[in-house]
C-alpha positions as CSV (number, residue, x, y, z in Angstrom):
1,X,14.3,-11.1,2.5
2,X,12.9,-13.6,5.0
3,X,9.3,-13.5,6.1
4,X,8.2,-15.7,8.8
5,X,10.8,-17.9,8.2
6,X,10.1,-18.7,4.5
7,X,12.3,-17.1,1.7
8,X,10.5,-14.2,-0.7
9,X,11.3,-13.8,-4.2
10,X,10.5,-10.7,-5.8
11,X,8.2,-11.6,-8.4
12,X,7.6,-8.3,-10.0
13,X,7.4,-4.7,-9.8
14,X,4.4,-2.2,-9.9
15,X,3.4,1.1,-9.2
16,X,-0.4,1.9,-7.7
17,X,-1.5,5.0,-9.0
18,X,-4.8,7.0,-7.7
19,X,-6.5,10.9,-8.4
20,X,-8.7,11.2,-5.3
21,X,-11.6,13.0,-7.0
22,X,-13.6,12.7,-3.6
23,X,-12.8,12.6,0.1
24,X,-13.9,9.0,0.7
25,X,-11.9,6.1,1.6
26,X,-10.3,4.7,-1.4
27,X,-8.6,1.3,-1.9
28,X,-5.3,2.2,-3.5
29,X,-4.1,-1.8,-3.3
30,X,-4.9,-5.3,-2.1
31,X,-2.6,-7.7,-1.6
32,X,-3.2,-10.6,-4.2
33,X,-4.7,-13.8,-2.4
34,X,-2.4,-16.5,-4.6
35,X,-0.7,-19.7,-3.2
36,X,2.4,-18.4,-4.6
37,X,1.9,-14.7,-3.8
38,X,1.8,-14.3,-0.7
39,X,2.9,-10.7,0.5
40,X,4.6,-6.9,-1.3
41,X,7.0,-4.6,0.0
42,X,5.9,-1.3,0.0
43,X,8.8,0.8,-0.7
44,X,7.5,3.8,-1.3
45,X,4.1,5.9,-0.8
46,X,4.2,9.8,-2.5
47,X,1.6,11.8,-2.4
48,X,1.0,15.1,-4.1
49,X,-1.0,18.5,-4.2
50,X,-1.7,19.6,-7.5
51,X,-3.6,22.4,-5.8
52,X,-2.0,25.9,-6.6
53,X,-3.1,27.3,-2.9
54,X,-4.6,24.8,-0.6
55,X,-3.2,22.5,1.6
56,X,-5.3,19.3,2.1
57,X,-4.7,16.1,4.3
58,X,-4.4,12.6,3.5
59,X,-5.6,9.1,5.8
60,X,-4.0,5.9,5.1
61,X,-5.0,2.7,6.5
62,X,-4.6,-1.1,6.5
63,X,-7.3,-3.3,6.4
64,X,-6.7,-7.0,7.2
65,X,-6.7,-9.7,10.3
66,X,-5.7,-7.8,13.8
67,X,-6.3,-8.9,17.2
68,X,-8.8,-7.5,19.7
69,X,-8.6,-6.6,22.7
70,X,-9.8,-9.9,23.8
71,X,-7.1,-12.0,21.8
72,X,-9.3,-13.0,18.9
73,X,-8.3,-12.7,15.4
74,X,-10.8,-10.1,13.6
75,X,-10.8,-7.5,10.5
76,X,-9.6,-4.2,12.0
77,X,-8.8,-1.5,10.4
78,X,-5.2,0.1,11.4
79,X,-4.4,3.7,11.5
80,X,-0.7,4.4,9.4
81,X,-1.8,8.2,9.0
82,X,-4.3,9.9,10.1
83,X,-4.9,13.4,8.7
84,X,-1.2,13.9,7.4
85,X,-0.7,17.6,6.3
86,X,0.3,18.3,2.4
87,X,0.7,21.4,1.6
88,X,-0.2,22.9,-1.4
89,X,2.2,22.5,-4.7
90,X,3.9,20.0,-2.4
91,X,5.0,16.7,-2.8
92,X,5.3,14.1,0.8
93,X,6.7,10.8,1.5
94,X,5.0,8.5,3.7
95,X,7.3,6.0,4.1
96,X,11.1,6.3,6.4
97,X,11.2,2.4,6.0
98,X,8.9,-0.1,3.7
99,X,6.2,-1.5,4.4
100,X,5.4,-5.5,4.1
101,X,1.4,-6.7,3.6
102,X,0.2,-9.8,3.5
103,X,-1.7,-11.7,1.5
104,X,-5.3,-9.8,1.3
105,X,-4.7,-6.9,3.1
106,X,-6.0,-3.9,1.6
107,X,-4.2,-0.2,1.6
108,X,-6.8,2.5,1.7
109,X,-6.1,5.9,0.8
110,X,-8.5,9.1,1.7
111,X,-8.1,12.7,1.0
112,X,-9.5,15.7,3.1
113,X,-10.3,17.5,0.3
114,X,-11.8,16.5,-3.0
115,X,-9.6,16.8,-6.5
116,X,-6.3,18.0,-4.7
117,X,-3.8,14.8,-4.1
118,X,-2.4,12.0,-6.3
119,X,-1.3,9.0,-4.7
120,X,1.5,6.6,-6.2
121,X,2.8,3.1,-3.9
122,X,5.8,1.6,-5.1
123,X,4.9,-1.8,-4.7
124,X,7.1,-5.3,-5.1
125,X,5.5,-8.5,-5.5
126,X,6.7,-11.2,-3.4
127,X,6.5,-14.8,-3.7
128,X,7.7,-17.9,-2.4
129,X,8.7,-19.7,-5.5
130,X,11.8,-18.7,-7.7
131,X,10.7,-18.5,-11.3
132,X,13.7,-18.2,-13.8
133,X,13.3,-16.6,-17.1
134,X,13.9,-20.2,-18.5
135,X,11.0,-22.1,-16.6
136,X,8.7,-18.7,-18.0
137,X,9.1,-19.7,-21.7
138,X,8.9,-23.6,-20.7
139,X,5.4,-22.5,-19.7
């Protein structure tokens, strides 16, 4: 996979998981700020409503640098999903395509109601260098 003409290698995989017990914006995942790890690929964001009779909503934001209306780079919150409905006793896949996040960007989630929603994001860590098994054993 190529991102801005730099070869990227899958260095690890993880699931970021959270039980949304409140209704404030909560960090689900922060992309590492490391010289070798500079991006992640979010393959899936699953939202499950465990409540047996009441629906809820989910808001998903990406926090990171962007351009303001004057063209200057500034920290900004970008709305990916705003008040997305999640029916009672259902699971919703939010992504139809993978989402790339760069170094230091933050994925935040916010429930419309407390104690109903669980979120799981499947993530691939990407690095600029390829580390082989033999190289790891020499460390």
